[in-house]
N, C-alpha and C positions, 0 to 999 in steps of 0.2 A: 851161643853165649846166653847166660842166665841174666834176667833183668828183673827189677822190681815190678810187681803187679799189684794192682789195687785189691785189697781183700774185700770180697763180697760173699757173705755166708749164704745168701739165698740161691746161688747157683753153684753146682758142682764144678763147672769149668773155671770158676773165678775164686776158687779157694784150694788150699792143699787137701790131700786125702786125710782121712782120720788116722792119726798115729804117725804121719809123715813129719820128720824133723825139718823145721823151717825158722827163719828169723822173721820176727814181726817188727816193722818200722812204725813207730807211733809219732805222728807229726801234729802237734797242737794247731788247731784252726785260729787260736787266739794270737793276737799281735803283741801280747805281753811280753816285756823284756825278760821275764823270768821263766817263760815257756821254752822248753827245749825239746829236741828230738831224742827219743829213746829207742833202743834196739833190745829185743828180748828174744831168746831162743827157747823153743818149746814145740809141742804138738797140740792138734785139735783132738778133744776126746768128748765123749758123751757121758755125762754124770749118771744119767738114768736111761737105760736101754730102751724104755718105753717112750722116750722123748726124742725129738729131733734136735734139741738144743745143743749146740756145740760150745765147748769152753776151751780156753787156751791154758794149757798146763805147762808150767816151767819146770825145768829140772830141779829147782830149789824146792818144789813142793807147792808153790803158790799157784792159784788158779785165777784168771781173769775172764770177764765176760766181754768178748769182742763187741757185741751189740751195744753195750753201754758205753764202751770206749769210743765208738764210732760217732756217738752224739757230739762230742767235743774234739774229736781228732780224726785225721785222715790216717787210714791204715793201709799199709803195703806189706807184701810178703815175698820172700825169696827162699827157694829150696836150698838146704845145705846137706852135705854128705854126713852121715853119722861118723863119728871118730871114736877111737879107743883110747883109754887113758895110759 
């Protein structure tokens, strides 16, 4: 059975493979009543092949920096099977 795993980009074992489709769960560390959990579907990609920096690319074309997100949020991920339209 699949389960949510904490996203840690520093180790290959604790992150999805580059190009693998997954859901990222973003849980705010803040106790604000306006903070809410988000789920986003996408893949990890390298913007520059000369760099090891990984970016989260959504199907909508937007790109997020997981390292920046992790400063104020807890990040989890779970693999999903690709689907056809």
